C-alpha positions as CSV (number, residue, x, y, z in Angstrom):
1,M,106.9,47.8,124.3
2,T,107.2,44.4,121.6
3,L,104.3,44.8,119.8
4,Y,104.4,44.9,115.8
5,K,101.6,44.3,113.2
6,R,100.8,41.5,111.7
7,G,98.4,42.9,108.4
8,R,96.8,45.1,110.9
9,I,96.7,43.0,113.4
10,W,98.6,44.5,116.6
11,W,100.7,41.3,117.9
12,S,102.4,40.9,121.7
13,D,106.1,38.9,121.7
14,F,108.1,38.7,124.6
15,M,110.4,36.4,126.6
16,R,109.8,35.1,130.3
17,N,112.1,33.5,132.2
18,G,113.3,32.2,128.9
19,I,109.5,31.0,127.8
20,R,108.4,33.1,124.4
21,H,104.7,34.9,124.8
22,Q,103.7,35.4,121.2
23,T,100.3,36.4,120.8
24,S,97.8,38.4,119.4
25,T,95.8,41.0,120.8
26,R,93.0,40.9,118.8
27,T,92.9,45.0,117.9
28,T,94.1,47.6,115.5
29,D,94.2,50.0,117.7
30,R,97.7,50.6,118.9
31,R,96.9,52.2,122.7
32,I,94.3,49.1,122.9
33,A,97.2,46.6,122.2
34,E,99.8,48.4,125.1
35,R,96.9,47.6,127.2
36,I,96.3,44.2,126.5
37,E,100.1,43.6,125.9
38,M,100.6,45.0,129.7
39,K,97.8,42.7,131.1
40,L,99.3,39.4,129.3
41,K,102.9,40.6,130.7
42,N,101.2,40.4,134.8
43,D,100.0,37.3,133.7
44,A,102.9,35.7,132.8
45,A,104.5,37.0,135.9
46,L,101.7,35.9,137.9
47,R,102.0,31.9,136.4
48,L,105.8,31.9,136.3
49,F,105.1,32.2,140.4
50,Q,102.1,29.8,140.4
51,I,99.8,32.6,141.3
52,I,97.5,31.4,138.6
53,D,96.6,27.5,138.5
54,F,96.3,25.6,135.7
55,D,95.0,22.0,135.2
56,P,97.6,19.6,135.3
57,D,95.7,16.6,134.0
58,I,93.7,18.9,131.2
59,T,94.1,17.1,128.2
60,F,93.8,18.1,124.5
61,E,90.2,16.6,123.7
62,M,89.4,18.6,126.5
63,I,90.4,22.1,125.4
64,A,89.7,21.2,121.6
65,A,86.0,20.6,122.8
66,Q,85.8,23.9,124.6
67,F,87.1,25.7,121.3
68,A,84.6,23.7,119.1
69,Q,82.3,26.0,120.7
70,T,84.3,29.3,119.3
71,K,82.3,27.9,115.8
72,P,85.6,27.6,113.8
73,A,85.8,27.6,110.4
74,L,85.1,24.0,108.7
75,Y,88.7,23.9,107.7
76,T,90.1,23.8,111.4
77,L,87.1,20.8,112.1
78,D,88.0,18.8,109.3
79,R,92.0,18.8,110.2
80,L,91.4,18.1,114.2
81,K,89.5,15.4,113.1
82,H,92.9,13.7,112.4
83,L,94.2,15.4,115.3
84,L,92.2,14.6,117.7
85,P,92.5,10.4,117.4
86,F,96.2,10.7,118.1
87,F,96.5,13.6,120.5
88,G,93.4,14.2,121.7
89,P,93.6,12.0,125.8
90,M,97.5,13.5,125.8
91,R,97.7,15.6,129.1
92,I,99.2,18.9,127.2
93,P,103.4,18.3,128.9
94,E,102.8,15.4,126.5
95,I,102.6,16.8,123.4
96,T,106.0,17.2,122.5
97,R,107.8,17.9,119.5
98,N,109.0,13.7,119.4
99,R,105.0,13.3,119.6
100,V,104.6,15.3,116.4
101,N,106.8,13.3,114.8
102,D,104.8,10.1,115.8
103,Y,101.9,11.3,114.7
104,R,103.3,12.1,110.9
105,A,105.0,9.2,110.6
106,L,101.7,7.6,111.9
107,R,99.8,9.8,109.2
108,K,102.6,8.3,106.6
109,R,101.9,4.7,107.4
110,Q,98.4,5.2,106.9
111,K,98.2,7.0,103.9
112,P,101.5,7.0,101.7
113,N,100.5,9.4,99.6
114,L,100.0,12.0,102.4
115,K,101.8,15.4,100.9
116,D,104.3,17.0,103.9
117,S,102.3,20.3,103.1
118,T,99.5,18.4,104.3
119,L,101.1,17.2,107.7
120,N,101.8,21.0,108.0
121,K,98.1,22.6,108.3
122,D,97.6,19.6,110.5
123,V,100.2,20.9,112.9
124,G,99.6,24.7,112.1
125,V,96.4,23.5,113.3
126,L,97.4,21.8,116.4
127,R,99.3,25.1,117.2
128,H,96.9,27.1,116.7
129,V,94.1,25.6,119.5
130,L,97.1,25.5,121.8
131,Y,97.3,29.3,121.4
132,W,93.8,29.7,122.2
133,A,94.0,27.8,125.3
134,E,97.2,29.7,126.3
135,D,94.6,32.9,125.6
136,E,92.3,31.9,127.7
137,K,94.3,30.4,131.1
138,L,94.0,26.7,130.3
139,I,97.7,26.2,129.6
140,P,100.1,28.4,130.9
141,S,101.8,28.2,127.4
142,N,101.8,26.5,124.2
143,P,104.5,23.6,123.5
144,M,104.4,24.0,120.1
145,A,105.0,27.7,120.2
146,R,108.4,26.4,118.8
147,I,107.3,23.5,116.3
148,P,109.8,23.5,113.1
149,M,107.5,22.6,109.8
150,A,108.3,20.6,107.4
151,R,110.5,22.0,104.3
152,V,108.5,21.7,101.1
153,R,109.0,21.8,97.7
154,R,107.3,24.4,95.7
155,M,105.5,22.9,93.6
156,A,104.0,23.9,89.3
157,R,100.1,24.8,90.0
158,P,97.8,23.9,87.3
159,V,95.8,26.2,86.0
160,M,92.1,24.8,84.3
161,S,92.3,25.9,79.9
162,V,89.2,26.9,79.0
163,D,88.5,23.5,77.2
164,D,89.1,21.6,80.8
165,E,86.3,24.4,82.0
166,E,83.7,23.5,79.2
167,K,83.9,20.1,79.6
168,L,84.1,20.2,83.7
169,L,80.7,22.6,83.3
170,A,78.8,20.5,81.1
171,V,78.8,17.4,83.4
172,A,78.5,18.9,87.0
173,P,74.5,19.2,88.7
174,P,73.8,22.6,89.1
175,H,74.5,23.5,92.6
176,L,78.1,22.9,91.9
177,R,78.0,24.1,87.7
178,R,76.8,27.5,89.6
179,V,79.8,27.6,92.6
180,I,81.9,26.7,89.5
181,I,81.6,29.5,87.7
182,A,81.7,32.0,90.7
183,A,85.0,30.5,91.4
184,L,86.3,30.9,87.8
185,D,85.1,34.4,87.5
186,T,85.7,35.9,90.8
187,G,89.0,34.2,92.1
188,M,86.6,33.4,95.8
189,R,88.3,30.5,98.0
190,R,85.8,28.0,98.7
191,G,84.8,29.6,102.4
192,E,84.3,32.5,101.1
193,L,81.3,31.1,98.3
194,F,79.6,29.0,100.8
195,S,79.2,32.1,103.3
196,Q,78.2,34.7,100.7
197,Q,75.1,36.0,102.0
198,W,72.5,37.6,99.6
199,E,72.2,40.8,100.9
200,H,76.2,41.4,99.7
201,V,74.5,41.1,96.3
202,D,73.8,44.2,93.7
203,L,72.8,42.9,91.0
204,T,71.5,46.4,89.5
205,R,75.6,47.4,90.1
206,A,76.0,43.6,88.9
207,V,78.9,43.7,92.1
208,L,79.2,41.5,95.3
209,T,80.7,42.3,98.8
210,V,82.7,39.0,100.4
211,S,80.6,38.6,103.6
212,K,82.9,36.5,104.8
213,S,86.9,36.0,104.6
214,K,90.3,34.2,105.9
215,T,91.9,37.5,105.7
216,P,90.8,41.0,107.0
217,E,91.8,42.2,103.7
218,G,89.5,39.7,101.9
219,E,86.1,40.3,103.8
220,G,84.7,43.0,102.7
221,R,86.0,43.7,99.5
222,E,83.8,44.4,96.2
223,I,83.9,42.4,93.1
224,P,82.6,42.5,89.8
225,L,80.2,40.5,88.0
226,T,80.9,38.4,85.0
227,Q,77.8,38.9,82.6
228,R,77.6,35.1,82.7
229,L,77.7,35.2,86.8
230,A,75.3,37.9,86.7
231,D,72.8,35.7,84.3
232,I,72.8,32.4,86.9
233,L,72.8,34.5,89.8
234,L,69.6,36.7,88.9
235,A,67.7,33.5,87.4
236,L,68.3,32.1,90.8
237,P,64.7,32.0,92.6
238,E,65.5,32.9,95.8
239,K,67.3,35.9,96.6
240,E,67.8,35.9,100.6
241,G,70.1,33.7,103.2
242,L,73.1,32.3,101.9
243,V,73.2,32.7,97.9
244,F,75.1,29.3,96.7
245,T,73.6,26.2,98.5
246,Y,72.4,22.8,97.6
247,H,68.4,22.2,97.4
248,G,68.1,25.2,100.2
249,A,71.0,23.9,102.4
250,A,74.5,25.1,103.5
251,V,76.6,23.4,101.3
252,L,79.3,22.2,103.8
253,D,81.6,19.9,101.5
254,L,81.8,18.8,98.3
255,K,84.7,17.3,97.8
256,T,82.4,13.7,96.2
257,S,80.0,16.1,93.9
258,W,83.5,17.8,92.9
259,N,85.5,14.4,92.1
260,A,82.7,12.4,90.2
261,T,82.0,15.5,88.2
262,Q,86.0,15.7,86.9
263,R,85.8,11.9,86.2
264,R,82.4,12.5,84.3
265,A,84.3,15.1,82.6
266,G,86.8,12.7,81.6
267,L,90.2,15.1,82.2
268,A,93.7,14.3,81.4
269,R,94.5,15.8,85.2
270,H,93.3,16.2,88.7
271,Y,92.3,19.5,90.0
272,R,91.6,20.9,93.6
273,F,88.9,23.1,93.9
274,H,91.4,26.3,95.2
275,D,92.8,25.4,92.1
276,L,90.1,27.5,90.0
277,R,91.2,30.3,92.4
278,H,95.0,30.4,91.3
279,C,92.9,30.0,87.0
280,F,91.0,33.2,88.2
281,A,94.3,35.1,88.8
282,S,96.5,33.3,86.0
283,R,93.5,34.4,83.8
284,L,93.7,37.7,85.2
285,M,97.2,38.3,84.4
286,E,97.1,36.8,80.7
287,A,94.4,38.9,80.2
288,G,96.7,41.9,81.4
289,V,95.5,42.9,84.1
290,I,98.2,45.0,86.6
291,A,99.0,42.3,90.2
292,D,98.5,45.3,92.6
293,V,94.7,44.7,91.1
294,R,94.7,41.3,90.8
295,K,95.8,41.5,94.6
296,A,92.5,43.9,95.3
297,V,90.0,42.0,93.4
298,M,91.4,38.6,95.4
299,G,91.6,40.1,99.0
300,H,95.1,38.7,99.1
301,E,97.2,39.4,102.1
302,T,98.8,42.8,102.2
303,R,103.2,42.6,103.1
304,G,104.7,45.2,103.1
305,V,104.7,48.6,104.6
306,H,103.5,50.4,101.3
307,E,101.4,48.0,99.7
308,G,98.9,48.1,102.9
309,Y,98.3,51.6,101.3
310,I,97.4,50.4,98.0
311,H,93.2,50.9,97.1
312,V,91.7,50.2,93.8
313,E,89.1,51.4,93.1
314,L,86.1,49.7,91.9
315,P,85.9,51.1,88.1
316,V,89.9,49.6,87.7
317,K,88.8,46.4,89.1
318,R,84.7,46.3,86.2
319,Q,87.8,47.4,83.9
320,A,90.4,44.1,84.9
321,I,86.8,41.5,84.9
322,A,86.1,42.9,81.1
323,K,89.8,42.1,80.2
324,L,88.9,38.9,81.8
325,E,85.6,38.1,79.9
326,A,87.7,39.1,76.8
327,W,90.2,37.2,76.8
328,V,88.1,34.6,78.2
329,A,86.2,34.5,74.2
330,R,89.4,34.9,72.7
331,E,90.2,30.9,74.5
332,K,86.1,29.8,73.4
333,A,86.8,31.3,70.2
334,N,90.6,29.9,69.1
335,L,89.2,26.6,70.8
336,Q,86.4,26.6,67.9
337,S,88.2,27.4,65.4
338,M,90.9,24.2,65.5
339,P,90.1,21.7,63.5
């Protein structure tokens, strides 16, 4: 069997007639994964002899329409808005490496400052949708399976200072202020914050359980609350449905209010919202919290044989958050003592 693991999920990877078939079995059970792989190999053999018929005229926009019905992440839908105008009318055999290069060049002309890392994300979503189409037997194979990504130089990520944090919070609207504090004090991703349910918040124990995450390790993890975040959540009148809302409705995007708040704060540098997660990690490190505990609190994907067995108990996480609060308090005291 050509099975291997990504995280806790088994993946199948085999060759048929020179074509590589790489597919997630979407299961953590080895026996079930073996049965799924057997079916995948049988289906590949049938397609090789054209026993399974595929629509030769199916276009990317037709596939994307069906994919959208699976309720993918908002991030994926956002990337599709850029992909569809270019790739939408194309039949699947027309989506080649050269067309991807044309797409990259077009986007660069439209927005000269666009980073290669952003375009890599677009291509990653294109490949993901086509893998889904292959799994659903809409296409015989994914033409983007071996598409190379542009090499991206590592950039230093900005870490928000306590001074910038206070300037930002002073001018942020109430709904955004709550989200900023939650991101800084929990390290949760934007999608995790917007999906957080009240039923998974225990104010008595001052802990929340992440309702929905992009990684298996992230979902269901417990994060102790800082005192200021606990006070904010306790003061909210509604304790049902989504935790972070705007006038009672789900927050779908905060780019406009986030950028406007930074302008009002007069910050010397621009931060992405995701930089708040990096700031949380950096502050934990500055506070002396070891890497394994930081990973457990943040829900990082585990890599390597032994890391999958790491389990950090809640009391250790509480100690980490206490160290974080103490570090921030010292930074604020130092800030106030400056002439």
